[in-house]
C-alpha positions, 0 to 999 in steps of 0.5 A: 387193048388187051393188057398181054397176048394169050391164045386158049390152052388146048392140051392142059390134061385132066389134073390141069385142069382139076387144080385150075378149077380148085385153086384161087389165085396163086395164094395157096397152090405154092410147092418148092425146091431147090437144086445146086449147080456145078458153077466152076465153068459158069464163074469162068464163062461170067468172067470172060464174057465180062471182060469181052463186053466190058459190062459187069455180068453176075449169076443172076443174069446167067439164071434171068436168060436160062429160065427164058430160055427154057420157058421157050422151049417148053411152051406149056409151063409158060401160062397163068390161070384164068376164071378157073382155066389155064392159059398160054403165053405168047410172050417170055417175059421175066420180072427181075427184083433189085434192091435199091440202096440209095448209101450204105448205112440205111437201116433195114427199114429205109431200104427200098425194093424195086425191080423191073420186067425184061420183056421178050427175054428169050430174045434176049443174050445175057449179056442184054440182059445186064445192059438193060438191067442196069439201065433201068436201076440207074432210071429208078435210083436217079429218079427218072423211072416214072412208074417207080416215082408214080408207085412212091407218090401214090402209096405215101398218101393212099391209105392201105383200104384204097390201096387194096381196092385199086390193086384187085380193081387193077387185078381184075381188069388184067387178068379177068378181062385182059385189059391194059390199066395203064390208065389206073397207073398199073403197069401192063401184066407188071411181073410177067412169065416167072420171076428173079432175085437172088440173095447171094450178095447176102450170104443166103443159099436157100430162100423161096420167094412169094408170089405177088397176089395181084400177079398172075406168073407161075414161077419164082427163082430165087439164086443163092450164094455160090459157097465151095462145097466137096461133091464126088468127081467120077468117084473122087471127092473135090472141092468145087464152088456150088450155086443153090437155085431155089424155086417157087412153082404154082403147082396149077400150072406147074406140076412135080413133073414140068418143074422136074424137068425145067429144073433138069434143063436150067442146071444143064444151061448153067452147067454148061454156060456155053449155051447160053449163047444159043437160041432157045430152040436150038436142038443141042440143048439137052430136053431133059425129058427123054433123060426122066420117061428112062429115069436117068439124068441127062447127057452132059451139054458139053457132048450134045453140043460136040456132037452137033457137027460143029 
């Protein structure tokens, strides 16, 4: 039984082929970037949708949705490296980090971190994402998540050298031989295509996530705090809330051009959140590639949507 569905990467550029062969697994080839997102439309949209759907939607849920949509729109960015060769993923799976804090008075060392991998996240709406994360967090906090229970049990007794050996074996089986490792107690492709986390609740604006050495995702996005900033609006200085998104990319898979395209489109989706309700393939979503090719910013998403004939 396969660990994940893959297909050959047929159109890799010479740079990508050289990069994939030159570096080992993503322990070194990391590049970092941050972008500011004008967040007032997003905050208003989240409030309205939360009230309408009866569930609290957050910036993190919207970021997960945007990242999943953009990866579906640009499948060449949804890739991994196996034995120095690039391979495309067929599914868009997004891992979301969560903090499992039993009580507010816990010391730092007592706070447990976990997460959930949303399978085929590009097919989930923002509301679906919120509900899936809420259910996963509740299961983990109540002790009803079998993977977390097993992980906590094994890490209690297993010495570091044996744990490292087991993880390396799981890495070889999952990504080297492309075999599932459920029998080892390791879930299949645990981190998926990309990972999303948030430090906004701590008031931190800028932070970059590391890649877990035994996974094969090429994108890690951290949502920072939303803070009022003075920005230019048609030549006038205005104060508006700004969300900072911080990303780590595996340069073997994502080069500078691709990082710029992905970043621009994620920002467009979040600044015009009504587009999050569209399908990932919808042609009315701004395509940053055309704008980059002529050196000017992409058109406002709202005007593109209006031009679609609605």
